[in-house]
C-alpha positions as CSV (number, residue, x, y, z in Angstrom):
1,M,3.0,58.5,108.6
2,K,3.4,56.7,105.0
3,C,4.0,53.0,104.4
4,D,7.3,52.3,102.6
5,N,6.7,49.2,100.7
6,T,10.4,48.5,100.2
7,K,10.8,47.3,104.1
8,K,9.9,43.8,105.3
9,F,8.6,45.2,108.7
10,Q,7.2,48.7,109.3
11,L,5.0,50.6,111.4
12,C,2.4,51.9,108.9
13,G,0.1,54.2,111.0
14,T,-1.8,54.0,114.2
15,A,-5.6,53.6,115.0
16,N,-8.0,54.3,117.8
17,I,-10.8,52.1,118.8
18,G,-14.3,54.0,119.0
19,S,-16.7,53.6,121.5
20,K,-18.5,50.9,119.2
21,G,-15.3,48.8,119.1
22,Q,-14.5,50.0,115.5
23,I,-11.0,50.4,114.3
24,V,-10.3,52.7,111.2
25,I,-7.3,51.6,109.3
26,P,-5.5,54.9,108.0
27,K,-5.9,55.5,104.3
28,H,-2.1,54.7,103.5
29,A,-2.2,51.5,105.2
30,R,-5.4,50.4,103.5
31,D,-3.9,51.5,100.1
32,A,-0.6,49.4,101.0
33,L,-2.7,46.4,101.6
34,W,-5.2,46.9,98.8
35,L,-8.1,47.0,101.2
36,K,-11.6,48.4,100.0
37,S,-14.7,49.1,101.8
38,W,-16.3,46.0,103.2
39,D,-13.1,44.0,102.7
40,S,-12.6,41.2,105.7
41,V,-9.4,41.3,107.5
42,S,-7.9,39.2,110.3
43,I,-6.1,40.2,113.5
44,V,-3.1,38.0,113.8
45,L,-1.7,37.2,117.3
46,H,1.4,35.6,118.5
47,D,1.9,34.8,122.2
48,N,-1.4,37.0,122.8
49,V,0.2,39.8,121.1
50,A,-1.1,41.5,117.9
51,I,1.5,41.4,115.2
52,G,-0.7,42.4,112.3
53,I,-4.0,42.9,110.5
54,V,-4.0,40.7,107.4
55,P,-6.5,40.7,104.4
56,N,-8.4,37.5,104.6
57,S,-7.5,37.0,101.0
58,S,-3.8,36.8,102.1
59,L,-4.5,34.8,105.3
60,E,-3.6,31.3,103.9
61,Q,-0.4,32.5,102.3
62,L,0.8,34.1,105.7
63,M,-0.1,31.0,107.6
64,K,1.9,28.9,105.2
65,Y,4.8,31.3,105.5
66,V,4.6,31.2,109.4
67,Q,4.5,27.3,109.4
68,E,7.5,27.1,107.1
69,Q,9.5,29.4,109.6
70,D,8.6,27.5,112.7
71,P,6.4,24.3,111.8
72,I,7.0,22.9,115.6
73,E,5.5,26.0,117.3
74,F,2.9,26.7,114.8
75,N,1.6,23.0,115.0
76,N,1.6,23.1,118.7
77,N,-0.5,26.2,118.9
78,N,-3.2,24.7,116.6
């Protein structure tokens, strides 16, 4: 499955959790997110449902965007 960087939301691959709890992000998804070995990522949840894996370098930008979309809900959850 290849990532289409022209779409706002997309499924960009799947991953399995190994016996040690590790997840391997598919190469095409790592490339689309500009991730390298040992980069840190955050798992983002909404109502206890995972909605994404975000490079920590982009986390502040994402949180700002989320707050602008629904500031009341965002502030009640933090």
